[in-house]
PATORTOR-442558 format. One record per residue (C-alpha): residue in one letter; x, y, z negated. Coordinates in pm, 1 decimal, padded with zeros to 6 digits. Each point is the difference from the previous one (the first is absolute). Layout:
<node residuo="A" c1="X" c2="Y" c3="Z"/>
...
# end
This chain:
<node residuo="M" c1="04199.9" c2="06948.7" c3="-16878.8"/>
<node residuo="I" c1="00049.3" c2="00074.6" c3="00361.5"/>
<node residuo="I" c1="00307.4" c2="-00112.3" c3="00175.7"/>
<node residuo="Y" c1="00091.5" c2="00168.0" c3="00330.1"/>
<node residuo="Q" c1="00235.1" c2="-00169.5" c3="00242.5"/>
<node residuo="M" c1="00208.1" c2="00178.0" c3="00181.2"/>
<node residuo="S" c1="-00006.9" c2="-00046.0" c3="00406.6"/>
<node residuo="Q" c1="00379.7" c2="-00091.4" c3="00140.9"/>
<node residuo="P" c1="00156.9" c2="00280.4" c3="00150.0"/>
<node residuo="M" c1="00047.2" c2="-00023.4" c3="00392.8"/>
<node residuo="P" c1="00332.6" c2="-00067.8" c3="00146.3"/>
<node residuo="P" c1="00219.5" c2="00275.4" c3="00089.9"/>
<node residuo="M" c1="00031.6" c2="-00075.1" c3="00369.8"/>
<node residuo="Y" c1="-00413.2" c2="00015.6" c3="00026.5"/>
<node residuo="N" c1="-00062.4" c2="00297.4" c3="00246.8"/>
<node residuo="S" c1="-00323.8" c2="-00045.3" c3="00093.6"/>
<node residuo="Y" c1="-00146.4" c2="00372.5" c3="-00003.9"/>
<node residuo="Q" c1="-00357.3" c2="-00153.7" c3="00098.4"/>
<node residuo="H" c1="-00005.5" c2="-00106.2" c3="-00340.5"/>
<node residuo="G" c1="00092.6" c2="00283.7" c3="-00161.5"/>
<node residuo="Y" c1="00349.2" c2="-00105.4" c3="-00117.8"/>
<node residuo="Y" c1="00311.7" c2="00045.9" c3="00167.4"/>
<node residuo="S" c1="00375.5" c2="-00032.8" c3="-00155.7"/>
<node residuo="T" c1="00188.3" c2="00307.3" c3="-00109.3"/>
<node residuo="N" c1="00337.0" c2="-00195.8" c3="00011.7"/>
<node residuo="N" c1="00243.1" c2="00290.9" c3="-00045.4"/>
<node residuo="S" c1="-00253.7" c2="00230.4" c3="00101.6"/>
<node residuo="I" c1="00021.8" c2="-00101.1" c3="00409.6"/>
<node residuo="G" c1="-00409.7" c2="-00054.1" c3="-00032.5"/>
<node residuo="D" c1="-00060.1" c2="00327.6" c3="-00145.7"/>
<node residuo="F" c1="00199.2" c2="00181.4" c3="00283.5"/>
<node residuo="L" c1="-00175.0" c2="-00230.4" c3="00276.0"/>
<node residuo="M" c1="-00341.0" c2="00093.2" c3="-00167.6"/>
<node residuo="K" c1="00034.8" c2="00383.3" c3="00009.4"/>
<node residuo="L" c1="00075.4" c2="-00082.0" c3="00378.5"/>
<node residuo="G" c1="-00341.9" c2="-00177.9" c3="00044.6"/>
<node residuo="D" c1="-00133.6" c2="-00307.4" c3="-00025.6"/>
<node residuo="S" c1="00127.3" c2="-00153.7" c3="00329.7"/>
<node residuo="F" c1="00375.9" c2="00034.2" c3="-00138.4"/>
<node residuo="L" c1="-00055.2" c2="-00231.1" c3="-00308.1"/>
<node residuo="Q" c1="00046.4" c2="-00286.4" c3="00277.5"/>
<node residuo="Y" c1="00381.9" c2="00099.3" c3="-00030.6"/>
<node residuo="E" c1="00031.2" c2="-00054.0" c3="-00352.4"/>
<node residuo="S" c1="00132.8" c2="-00335.0" c3="-00006.8"/>
<node residuo="N" c1="00261.6" c2="00086.5" c3="00312.7"/>
<node residuo="F" c1="00153.3" c2="00250.8" c3="-00209.7"/>
<node residuo="I" c1="00040.2" c2="-00224.2" c3="-00322.5"/>
<node residuo="D" c1="00085.4" c2="-00310.9" c3="00193.2"/>
<node residuo="N" c1="00298.9" c2="00194.9" c3="00175.9"/>
<node residuo="G" c1="00111.0" c2="00152.1" c3="-00349.5"/>
<node residuo="Y" c1="-00125.5" c2="00350.3" c3="00027.8"/>
<node residuo="T" c1="-00094.1" c2="00216.0" c3="-00319.0"/>
<node residuo="V" c1="-00142.9" c2="00319.0" c3="-00010.9"/>
<node residuo="D" c1="00374.9" c2="00147.9" c3="-00064.3"/>
<node residuo="L" c1="00099.3" c2="-00135.6" c3="00338.9"/>
<node residuo="L" c1="-00273.1" c2="00143.9" c3="00207.9"/>
<node residuo="S" c1="00159.3" c2="00337.2" c3="00041.0"/>
<node residuo="H" c1="00260.7" c2="-00213.7" c3="00199.0"/>
<node residuo="L" c1="-00184.3" c2="-00153.4" c3="00266.7"/>
<node residuo="T" c1="00011.4" c2="00046.9" c3="00384.0"/>
<node residuo="L" c1="-00257.0" c2="-00062.0" c3="00267.2"/>
<node residuo="G" c1="00199.7" c2="-00309.6" c3="00097.5"/>
<node residuo="Q" c1="00004.8" c2="-00155.2" c3="-00352.9"/>
<node residuo="L" c1="-00365.1" c2="00044.7" c3="-00009.6"/>
<node residuo="K" c1="-00021.1" c2="-00185.4" c3="00300.2"/>
<node residuo="D" c1="00219.8" c2="-00254.1" c3="-00094.3"/>
<node residuo="I" c1="-00206.4" c2="-00079.9" c3="-00348.1"/>
<node residuo="G" c1="-00323.1" c2="-00000.3" c3="00209.7"/>
<node residuo="V" c1="-00151.2" c2="00340.4" c3="00006.0"/>
<node residuo="D" c1="-00121.4" c2="-00063.0" c3="00357.3"/>
<node residuo="L" c1="-00211.6" c2="00321.5" c3="00119.3"/>
<node residuo="A" c1="00193.0" c2="00266.1" c3="00089.2"/>
<node residuo="G" c1="-00226.2" c2="00276.7" c3="-00165.2"/>
<node residuo="H" c1="00015.1" c2="-00191.0" c3="-00349.9"/>
<node residuo="R" c1="00386.9" c2="00008.2" c3="00044.7"/>
<node residuo="I" c1="00006.5" c2="00369.4" c3="00065.5"/>
<node residuo="K" c1="-00274.5" c2="00076.2" c3="-00295.7"/>
<node residuo="I" c1="00217.5" c2="-00191.4" c3="-00259.4"/>
<node residuo="L" c1="00315.2" c2="00190.7" c3="00092.4"/>
<node residuo="V" c1="-00185.5" c2="00333.2" c3="00016.0"/>
<node residuo="E" c1="-00175.9" c2="-00069.9" c3="-00352.2"/>
<node residuo="L" c1="00372.2" c2="-00078.0" c3="-00124.2"/>
<node residuo="G" c1="00119.1" c2="00357.3" c3="00163.2"/>
<node residuo="I" c1="00242.9" c2="-00205.6" c3="00221.0"/>
<node residuo="K" c1="00075.1" c2="00187.9" c3="00320.6"/>
<node residuo="I" c1="-00102.5" c2="-00229.4" c3="00301.4"/>
<node residuo="P" c1="00261.6" c2="00010.6" c3="00276.3"/>
<node residuo="N" c1="-00093.8" c2="00074.3" c3="00364.3"/>
# end
């Protein structure tokens, strides 16, 4: 009789894309992954600030900056992907 031991699951906040795993807590990770690998660095920023995927459509440039999305181009790309009009 052969007994196989199941490996322990990774903790939900483990978000190292280099290891082939990222959290999809509330699908924030999925959304960021669609934008590109460099956007995964922000996953914990969204989760730590209480954002879920259903709240993303209410984001503003200022809120993205407040939660630590420092690059202006990244903030704009996130809003464009969400279909949010960017103020002039």
